[in-house]
C-alpha positions in Angstrom: 44.4 282.2 295.8 46.4 278.6 296.5 46.8 276.1 293.1 44.5 272.9 293.8 41.5 275.1 294.6 39.3 275.8 292.7 37.4 279.4 293.3 34.9 277.4 292.0 34.9 275.0 295.6 35.8 278.2 298.2 32.5 280.6 296.2 30.2 276.7 297.6 31.6 276.7 300.8 31.6 279.5 301.7 27.3 280.1 300.5 27.4 276.5 303.0 28.7 278.2 305.7 26.9 281.3 305.1 23.6 279.5 304.4 24.1 277.9 308.3 24.2 280.6 310.3 22.1 281.7 308.4 23.5 284.7 306.9 21.0 285.4 303.6 23.7 284.6 300.7 22.4 284.2 296.4 24.0 284.3 292.8 22.0 287.3 290.9 23.1 289.1 288.4 24.8 292.5 289.1 24.3 295.9 286.6 26.0 297.8 288.0 29.6 298.8 289.0 30.5 297.5 293.6 32.4 298.5 296.0 34.2 295.4 295.3 33.6 293.3 292.2 30.6 290.4 291.9 28.8 291.4 295.1 26.8 293.6 296.1 24.5 294.1 299.6 20.5 294.4 299.5 18.5 295.4 301.9 20.8 293.1 304.2 21.5 289.6 301.7 25.1 289.3 300.1 24.3 289.0 296.4 27.3 287.4 294.4 27.4 287.7 290.4 29.6 284.6 289.7 30.8 286.4 286.3 32.5 289.3 287.5 33.6 287.6 291.0 37.5 288.3 291.1 38.0 287.0 294.8 36.2 285.1 296.7 37.5 285.5 300.9 36.0 289.4 300.3 32.4 287.6 299.9 33.1 286.3 304.0 33.7 290.3 304.3 30.9 291.6 303.9 29.7 289.1 305.4 31.2 289.7 308.5 29.2 293.2 308.3 26.1 291.5 308.2 27.2 290.3 311.8 28.3 292.1 313.5 25.5 294.5 313.2 22.7 294.0 315.3 19.2 292.3 313.7 16.6 295.5 313.7 19.9 297.4 311.4 20.4 294.1 308.9 18.2 294.2 306.7 18.9 298.1 305.6 21.9 297.8 304.8 23.2 298.5 301.1 26.4 298.6 299.3 28.8 299.9 300.7 27.8 299.6 304.5 30.9 301.8 306.0 29.9 304.9 303.5 28.1 308.0 304.6 27.4 305.6 307.9 29.7 306.7 310.4 27.9 304.4 313.4 29.0 301.6 311.2 33.0 302.6 310.0 34.0 301.5 313.8 32.6 297.7 312.8 35.2 297.5 310.3 37.8 296.1 312.9 34.9 293.5 313.9 33.5 292.6 309.9 37.3 291.6 309.0 38.3 290.0 312.7 35.2 287.8 312.1 35.9 287.1 307.8 39.5 285.5 309.7 37.5 283.6 312.0 35.2 282.4 309.6 38.1 281.8 307.3 39.8 279.1 309.7 36.7 277.7 310.6 36.3 276.3 307.3 40.0 275.2 307.0 40.5 277.6 304.5 43.8 279.7 303.9 43.4 282.9 305.5 45.1 284.7 302.6 41.8 283.2 300.5 39.9 287.1 302.7 43.1 288.8 303.1 44.9 288.9 299.4 47.1 291.3 297.8 45.0 293.6 295.7 42.2 294.1 299.6 42.6 296.3 302.9 44.8 298.7 300.5 47.7 297.1 300.0 48.0 296.4 304.3 46.9 291.7 303.9 50.2 291.1 304.5 50.7 293.2 307.7 47.3 292.3 308.4 47.6 289.1 308.2 51.4 288.7 309.9 49.5 290.6 313.6 46.2 287.6 314.1 49.0 284.9 313.3 50.6 286.8 316.4 47.8 286.8 318.1 47.8 290.7 317.8 43.3 290.2 317.0 42.8 294.2 316.2 39.2 294.1 316.9 38.8 291.7 319.5 37.3 293.9 321.6 34.7 294.8 320.0 33.4 290.8 318.9 34.2 289.8 323.2 31.8 293.3 323.6 28.8 292.2 320.7 29.3 289.1 322.6 30.6 286.9 319.5 33.9 285.6 320.9 35.1 284.6 324.7 36.9 287.1 327.0 40.2 285.5 327.7 39.1 285.4 331.0 35.9 282.0 329.9 37.0 278.4 328.8 37.7 279.3 325.4 39.6 281.7 323.0 39.7 283.4 320.0 39.3 282.5 316.9 36.4 280.6 318.3 33.6 282.0 318.2 30.7 282.1 321.0 28.3 282.1 317.9 28.2 284.5 314.3 26.1 286.7 314.7 25.4 289.3 316.9 22.1 289.2 319.0 
């Protein structure tokens, strides 16, 4: 995180953004180890343990999984949503790109989501692709109706809507 930006302020801004969509999110003690420290999806709600949270941007990535899921599936999302669920693996690219658009929409640095400890050490490469407008996963977001097609009045990273219908 950049100097001068407090973790608590970032978390507050992310909570406000997600609640406005609405994506269910709440603070909760998480007694078990989780895929991402301090974050757990339980029945479509993001639980955040502030004492265990190491990277606030990870909240947005998990929110991306909820956002790109169809409404009927959201309530059934738990823990690592792609584990043992091959139908969700394809949505990983869409969730990543969604979280990139979200962090930009909030006016925060993309490195908050794409930090060095994430994305199997490829966060710099991913950010470089996005900054060069190589939006891996864009056709998925377009197909889901979340962002604009190349022929429409706006373009990514602007979103038509934040939740898949």
